[in-house]
C-alpha positions in Angstrom: 41.9 -86.0 26.5 45.7 -84.9 25.7 48.4 -87.4 25.7 46.6 -90.5 24.7 47.3 -92.6 21.4 46.7 -96.4 20.3 47.3 -98.9 17.3 43.8 -100.1 16.3 43.8 -103.5 14.1 40.8 -103.7 12.0 41.1 -106.7 9.8 39.0 -107.8 6.4 37.0 -111.0 7.7 36.5 -110.5 10.9 33.4 -111.4 14.0 33.5 -107.4 15.3 30.8 -104.9 13.9 32.9 -102.5 12.9 32.7 -99.4 10.3 35.9 -98.2 9.3 35.6 -94.6 9.9 32.5 -94.1 11.8 32.2 -97.0 15.0 35.2 -99.8 16.3 33.6 -103.0 18.1 36.4 -104.4 20.9 36.8 -106.8 24.1 35.8 -104.7 27.6 39.5 -104.8 28.4 40.7 -102.1 25.8 38.6 -99.8 27.1 41.1 -98.4 28.8 42.6 -97.4 25.7 40.6 -95.9 23.9 38.9 -93.0 26.0 37.0 -89.9 24.3 40.5 -87.5 22.5 42.4 -90.5 21.6 44.4 -90.5 18.8 45.0 -94.1 16.6 46.4 -95.1 14.0 44.2 -98.2 12.3 46.0 -100.7 10.9 45.5 -104.3 8.7 47.0 -107.6 9.2 48.4 -109.2 5.5 45.3 -110.1 3.3 43.8 -113.7 3.5 41.1 -114.1 1.1 42.3 -112.0 -2.7 39.0 -111.1 -3.1 39.3 -108.3 -0.6 42.8 -106.6 -2.8 40.6 -103.7 -4.3 39.0 -102.8 -0.5 43.0 -102.4 0.6 45.6 -99.9 0.1 48.6 -103.2 0.7 48.1 -106.8 0.3 51.3 -107.1 3.2 50.5 -105.4 7.0 50.6 -101.9 6.9 48.9 -98.4 8.7 46.3 -96.9 6.1 44.5 -94.5 8.6 44.3 -92.3 11.7 40.7 -90.9 13.9 39.9 -89.4 17.5 37.8 -92.1 19.2 34.9 -90.6 20.3 31.9 -91.8 23.0 32.0 -95.1 24.4 29.4 -97.3 24.7 28.0 -100.8 26.1 27.0 -103.5 23.7 23.6 -104.5 24.7 23.8 -107.2 23.0 26.5 -108.9 23.7 27.1 -111.9 26.4 30.9 -110.5 27.4 31.0 -107.1 28.1 31.6 -106.0 24.6 31.8 -102.2 23.7 31.9 -99.4 20.7 33.8 -96.7 20.0 32.6 -94.2 18.2 35.5 -92.7 15.3 35.7 -88.9 14.7 37.5 -87.5 11.5 39.4 -90.2 9.8 41.6 -89.9 7.5 42.4 -92.1 4.8 46.3 -92.7 3.9 47.0 -92.0 0.3 49.5 -94.7 0.6 49.8 -97.8 2.6 52.4 -97.2 4.8 54.4 -100.8 6.3 54.5 -101.3 9.7 58.7 -102.4 9.6 60.8 -99.7 7.2 64.7 -100.8 6.7 63.5 -104.6 8.7 62.4 -102.2 12.1 58.9 -102.0 13.2 57.4 -98.7 13.8 56.1 -99.1 17.5 58.3 -99.7 19.9 57.4 -103.0 21.0 58.9 -104.6 24.4 60.9 -107.8 25.1 58.2 -109.1 27.0 55.6 -108.8 23.8 58.3 -109.9 20.3 56.1 -113.6 20.8 52.7 -112.1 20.4 52.2 -108.5 20.4 50.5 -108.7 17.3 47.9 -110.5 18.6 46.1 -108.0 20.3 43.6 -105.9 18.8 44.5 -103.0 20.6 48.3 -101.7 21.9 48.8 -98.1 23.4 51.9 -96.2 21.6 53.7 -93.6 22.9 53.1 -89.7 20.9 56.5 -89.8 19.7 55.3 -93.7 17.8 52.2 -91.8 16.6 54.0 -88.9 15.2 56.6 -91.3 13.3 54.5 -93.2 11.9 52.5 -90.1 10.6 55.8 -88.7 9.0 55.1 -92.0 6.6 51.8 -90.5 5.6 51.0 -87.4 3.1 50.4 -85.4 5.7 53.0 -82.7 7.1 51.1 -81.5 10.4 49.1 -83.5 12.7 45.3 -82.9 11.0 43.9 -84.3 14.5 46.0 -81.1 16.1 42.7 -79.1 16.1 39.9 -81.3 16.8 38.0 -82.1 19.7 36.4 -85.4 20.7 32.2 -85.1 22.1 32.7 -83.9 25.1 29.9 -85.0 26.5 28.1 -87.9 27.9 24.3 -89.3 28.2 23.2 -87.7 30.6 25.4 -85.4 30.9 23.6 -82.8 29.3 21.7 -80.6 30.8 17.6 -81.1 30.8 16.1 -78.7 28.5 12.9 -78.7 30.7 15.0 -78.2 34.1 16.2 -75.2 32.4 12.7 -73.9 31.1 12.1 -73.7 35.0 14.8 -72.4 36.1 14.7 -69.4 33.5 11.1 -68.6 34.0 12.8 -68.3 37.9 15.6 -66.1 37.1 14.0 -64.2 35.1 11.5 -63.3 37.6 13.9 -63.2 40.6 15.8 -60.8 38.3 12.8 -58.2 37.6 12.2 -58.1 40.7 15.9 -57.3 41.6 16.1 -54.8 38.9 12.6 -52.8 39.3 12.4 -53.2 35.5 11.2 -56.0 32.3 14.5 -58.7 31.7 15.2 -59.0 28.1 18.7 -58.7 27.8 21.7 -58.8 29.9 22.1 -54.7 29.8 19.6 -55.3 32.5 20.7 -53.4 35.5 20.7 -55.3 38.0 22.5 -57.7 36.8 25.5 -55.0 34.5 25.4 -54.6 38.7 26.4 -57.6 40.0 28.6 -59.5 36.6 29.9 -56.2 35.1 33.0 -56.3 36.7 34.8 -59.5 35.0 35.1 -57.6 31.6 36.4 -54.4 33.7 38.7 -56.5 35.2 39.6 -58.4 32.2 40.8 -55.4 30.3 43.0 -53.6 33.1 44.0 -57.5 33.4 45.4 -57.4 29.9 46.7 -54.6 29.8 48.8 -55.3 32.3 50.3 -58.4 30.5 51.8 -56.5 27.6 52.5 -60.2 26.3 52.6 -59.2 22.8 56.4 -57.6 24.6 57.7 -61.3 26.0 60.9 -61.9 25.4 63.1 -65.2 26.3 61.4 -66.9 29.2 63.4 -67.9 32.5 64.4 -64.1 33.4 61.4 -63.9 35.9 59.4 -60.8 33.7 56.2 -63.3 33.2 56.4 -64.6 36.2 56.1 -60.7 37.9 53.7 -59.6 35.2 51.5 -62.6 35.4 51.7 -62.8 39.0 50.2 -58.8 38.8 47.1 -60.0 36.5 45.9 -62.4 39.4 46.7 -60.2 42.9 44.0 -57.7 41.1 41.9 -56.1 44.2 38.7 -56.9 42.6 39.8 -60.3 41.5 37.6 -63.1 42.6 37.3 -65.5 39.8 40.7 -67.1 41.8 41.8 -68.0 45.5 44.5 -65.2 45.9 44.8 -63.9 48.8 46.7 -65.9 51.9 43.1 -66.2 53.3 44.1 -70.1 54.6 48.2 -69.9 53.9 50.3 -69.5 51.1 50.2 -72.9 49.8 47.0 -72.8 49.2 46.9 -69.3 46.9 46.3 -71.0 43.8 49.0 -69.2 42.1 51.6 -69.9 44.9 53.2 -72.2 42.4 54.3 -69.2 39.7 55.1 -67.5 43.5 57.4 -69.6 43.7 58.8 -70.2 40.6 59.7 -66.3 41.3 60.8 -66.1 44.6 63.1 -69.2 44.8 64.0 -70.6 41.0 61.4 -73.4 41.3 60.4 -74.2 37.7 61.2 -70.9 36.9 62.0 -71.0 32.8 59.6 -73.9 32.2 56.6 -72.0 33.4 58.0 -68.7 32.1 57.8 -70.7 28.6 54.0 -72.5 29.0 53.0 -68.2 29.8 54.3 -67.8 26.5 53.4 -70.7 24.2 49.6 -70.1 26.1 49.7 -66.3 25.4 51.3 -65.9 21.8 49.9 -69.5 21.1 53.3 -70.7 19.9 51.9 -74.4 20.6 48.1 -76.2 21.1 45.0 -75.0 24.1 45.0 -78.5 25.1 49.3 -78.4 25.1 49.7 -75.4 27.7 46.2 -77.3 29.8 48.3 -80.4 30.5 51.5 -78.1 31.0 49.8 -76.1 33.5 48.2 -79.0 35.3 51.6 -80.1 35.3 53.5 -77.3 36.9 50.7 -75.8 38.5 48.7 -78.8 40.0 44.6 -78.8 39.6 44.3 -75.2 40.1 41.5 -75.8 37.5 40.0 -71.3 38.3 44.1 -70.2 38.2 44.0 -71.6 35.0 40.5 -71.6 33.2 41.6 -67.6 34.3 44.4 -67.7 32.2 42.6 -69.2 29.0 39.9 -66.3 29.9 42.3 -64.3 29.5 43.6 -65.7 26.6 39.9 -65.7 24.2 37.0 -64.8 26.6 34.9 -65.7 23.0 35.6 -69.3 24.1 37.1 -69.5 27.3 35.5 -69.2 30.9 36.5 -68.7 34.1 35.6 -71.1 36.6 34.5 -72.3 40.1 34.2 -76.4 40.6 31.6 -75.8 43.6 29.3 -73.4 42.4 29.1 -74.8 38.3 28.6 -78.6 39.8 25.5 -77.0 41.7 24.2 -75.0 39.0 24.6 -78.2 36.5 23.0 -80.1 39.1 20.4 -77.5 39.0 19.9 -78.2 35.3 19.8 -82.1 35.5 23.3 -82.5 34.5 25.6 -84.9 36.2 29.3 -83.7 34.4 31.3 -82.4 37.6 34.4 -80.4 36.8 35.3 -80.8 41.3 39.4 -82.3 41.4 38.5 -82.8 37.1 41.2 -80.2 36.6 42.1 -81.3 32.4 41.9 -79.9 28.9 39.0 -82.6 28.7 36.6 -81.8 31.4 37.8 -78.3 30.2 35.5 -78.4 27.4 33.0 -80.4 28.9 32.7 -77.5 31.2 33.1 -75.4 28.3 30.2 -77.1 26.0 27.5 -77.0 28.7 27.8 -73.3 29.0 28.0 -73.1 25.2 24.7 -75.3 25.5 23.1 -73.0 27.7 23.9 -70.2 25.6 21.5 -71.5 22.8 19.0 -72.4 25.1 19.0 -68.4 26.8 19.3 -67.0 23.1 16.0 -69.2 22.4 14.5 -67.3 25.5 15.0 -64.0 24.8 14.9 -63.7 20.7 18.1 -62.3 20.6 22.5 -63.0 21.0 24.0 -63.0 23.9 27.2 -63.8 24.8 29.0 -66.8 26.2 29.8 -64.9 30.2 26.5 -63.6 29.5 25.8 -67.8 29.9 28.3 -68.0 32.7 26.5 -65.2 34.6 23.2 -67.2 34.2 24.6 -70.6 36.1 27.0 -68.3 38.5 23.7 -66.6 39.8 21.1 -69.8 40.1 24.1 -71.4 42.1 24.4 -68.8 45.1 20.5 -67.3 44.9 18.4 -69.5 47.5 15.8 -67.8 46.1 15.5 -68.7 42.8 16.1 -73.2 43.4 13.2 -72.3 46.8 11.2 -70.6 44.3 11.6 -74.1 41.5 11.5 -76.5 44.3 8.2 -75.2 45.7 6.5 -74.8 42.1 7.4 -78.4 41.8 5.8 -79.4 44.4 2.8 -77.3 42.8 2.7 -77.5 39.0 5.5 -79.4 37.0 4.5 -83.0 36.5 3.7 -84.2 33.7 0.9 -86.6 32.5 0.7 -88.7 29.2 -2.0 -89.1 26.7 -1.1 -92.3 24.9 -2.4 -93.6 21.9 -1.8 -96.3 19.6 -2.4 -95.7 16.4 -3.4 -97.5 13.2 -2.0 -94.5 10.2 -4.0 -94.7 7.0 -3.0 -92.9 3.4 -6.2 -91.7 2.1 -4.2 -89.6 -0.8 -3.7 -91.5 -4.3 -0.3 -91.1 -4.6 2.2 -91.8 -2.0 4.2 -88.9 -3.1 3.1 -86.0 -2.9 3.8 -83.0 -6.2 6.3 -80.5 -4.9 4.6 -77.2 -3.8 5.6 -74.6 -6.4 4.9 -71.8 -4.5 7.2 -68.3 -4.5 8.6 -68.3 -1.5 7.6 -65.0 0.1 10.5 -62.1 -0.6 11.1 -61.6 3.1 13.6 -64.6 4.6 12.7 -66.5 7.1 15.4 -66.6 10.1 16.3 -70.2 9.6 19.2 -70.5 12.3 16.7 -69.3 14.9 13.9 -72.0 13.5 15.8 -74.7 13.5 17.8 -73.9 16.7 14.6 -74.1 18.1 13.5 -77.7 16.7 16.4 -79.2 17.5 15.3 -78.0 21.5 12.0 -79.0 21.2 13.1 -82.0 19.7 15.0 -82.5 22.6 11.8 -81.8 24.7 10.0 -84.3 23.6 12.9 -87.4 24.2 13.1 -86.2 28.1 9.3 -87.2 28.3 9.8 -90.3 26.3 12.6 -91.3 28.4 10.8 -90.2 31.6 7.9 -92.0 30.3 9.4 -95.3 29.4 10.8 -95.5 33.0 8.2 -94.8 35.0 5.7 -97.2 33.2 8.6 -100.0 33.9 9.5 -99.4 37.7 4.8 -99.2 37.1 5.6 -103.0 36.0 7.7 -103.5 38.9 10.4 -103.9 35.9 13.2 -101.9 38.1 16.2 -103.3 36.3 14.7 -102.7 32.9 14.0 -99.1 33.6 17.7 -98.8 34.7 18.8 -99.6 31.1 16.4 -97.2 29.6 19.2 -95.1 27.6 19.0 -92.2 25.2 21.0 -93.0 22.1 19.9 -89.7 20.4 24.4 -88.5 20.3 25.4 -92.3 19.0 25.5 -92.2 15.5 24.8 -93.8 13.3 21.8 -96.2 15.3 19.2 -94.2 13.8 16.8 -93.8 16.6 17.4 -92.2 19.9 15.9 -94.6 22.6 16.7 -97.9 23.8 13.8 -99.4 25.9 12.2 -102.2 26.6 8.8 -104.4 27.0 8.5 -106.1 30.2 9.2 -109.3 29.1 12.6 -107.8 27.6 12.6 -107.3 24.6 14.0 -104.2 23.6 12.3 -101.4 21.5 14.3 -98.9 19.4 12.4 -95.6 19.8 12.2 -92.9 17.5 11.3 -89.6 18.6 9.5 -87.4 16.6 8.3 -83.6 18.4 5.0 -82.6 16.5 1.9 -81.4 17.0 0.4 -83.1 13.9 0.3 -86.0 12.2 3.8 -85.3 10.3 7.4 -85.7 11.3 10.7 -85.7 8.8 13.3 -88.5 9.2 16.2 -88.8 7.5 17.4 -91.6 4.6 19.2 -93.3 7.5 16.0 -93.8 10.1 14.2 -95.1 6.9 16.3 -98.1 6.6 16.3 -98.9 9.7 12.1 -98.3 10.5 12.5 -100.3 7.0 15.1 -103.4 8.6 14.5 -103.3 12.6 11.0 -105.6 14.2 12.0 -103.5 17.1 11.2 -100.2 15.5 8.9 -97.8 17.5 8.2 -94.4 16.4 7.0 -92.2 19.1 5.6 -88.3 17.9 5.4 -86.0 20.7 3.1 -83.0 21.4 4.6 -80.9 24.0 2.1 -79.2 26.3 3.8 -76.3 28.4 1.2 -74.9 29.8 -1.2 -78.1 31.1 2.4 -80.2 31.5 0.2 -83.1 29.8 1.8 -84.2 26.8 -0.1 -86.8 24.1 2.4 -89.4 22.7 1.6 -91.0 18.9 3.1 -94.4 19.4 3.6 -96.0 15.4 4.5 -99.4 16.6 6.8 -101.7 13.8 6.1 -98.6 11.4 7.0 -99.5 7.6 7.9 -95.7 6.4 7.3 -97.3 2.7 3.8 -99.0 2.6 2.4 -96.3 0.6 -1.3 -97.5 1.5 -0.3 -96.2 5.1 2.4 -93.6 4.7 2.7 -90.4 2.6 6.7 -89.4 1.6 7.5 -86.2 0.7 10.8 -84.7 -0.6 12.1 -82.0 0.9 15.7 -81.9 0.3 17.2 -83.3 -3.3 21.3 -84.2 -3.1 22.5 -82.3 -6.8 25.6 -83.4 -8.3 27.2 -82.9 -11.3 30.2 -84.2 -14.1 32.0 -81.3 -16.0 32.8 -80.8 -19.6 35.8 -81.7 -20.8 
């Protein structure tokens, strides 16, 4: 989220469970300062114990690094509603930056807080203060300038099972309308319905001629932008005066050209946008300030700039499509750079899922068309609703497994066979593994919630959460036993008694008494899925498990 800056304090000794550059732990009152995308500068107070001197840049109060905040989530162990925030793109300063230089603080301290300012662990600061501190570091430009925070929260990712069902219904519908197989987006029906977007964009780019734009304020830039908006076939922006002039999305640009209202500012942001003279995030937020929350207008201007990464938006239709796919993400009345990134992220995810079905690459605009057609075609959603009643009812076969290792050695010997000359498509294989893993996690979430509801534990069922996107946790699902005791579930998609595990997951399995592994075998033909449960497994116990090295970390020193 553009425009948020803060100082976060991390001391040598603390009751807080901070992990520098990974997690920040804090009381709920600071949550409003640490939204995803907030740029933060790390601060450390005066040293209290000399044994920590080697882990610091200075013994005196100083700033020692910067980072961006990712998602925040509740500390389930806290009785005071404390929170964690993920930390992304941590950059350590080469040397300590004193909190005071030439007897002047680098932060602006309000008169009302001079006596107790340093007592607060988190302080909101301005962009000017952030840049003032950054100017004393080794960085000549902001290393976070082009960093984007993770924009989707738990529940906002589309559900793979819902996608599978909708894709199958979409495929049937397109084949019925086109009377030909659907194996790419060059299908005649899709081309007729959606091919206009590329033609429209090409015509708009020809009219813009933005490379020849000069100094803002003359009206030339506004005039050319208006022409690209008012193209007869343009249904991506509500530009016609159906509900009066003021309801037209580009009304602020019309007023700028006609009456000179904010003309120089509007033309400047358009110039900066199309000629890439400032960041996309800043340009988006400036447009919101100048145009109001005219989401479809702003998204259209971004689509014209670069159709490989930006897309037009119709908030009502895409919110409906996202709901159909099981996502809680919404765009209506939320025009902001951060929300737009979430919108694009879901469409990128949809693109990857479609590619896994077609076994070929598609354009981002094709995924956009898929969602657009879903939202506007009752026949597809009616088909899904009817099939849901008849087919799509998941059932689970649960096996509490007692593992045993029948081999003589815990570690298998390396396979020295020469690989096949034909290289496998690792990108496609890994993409399918990720998709299968998401399906398995969705099924475990469903199963755990159903079991708790069945046992009359509705409040516990509401607390079951997807932790798979949280950094460094070491398990995928937080669930509960009927007595309220936590279950930390690591989910593995596998059709056999084998799976891949990371070093972090291995460490957690050995040290977490609440750790459980669910091995999920997904059956998409009968929807009867098998879950094998390994309760409290110690994977280093060679009487039960066999570990096989799959990858090695290689390092070396250079000869002098």
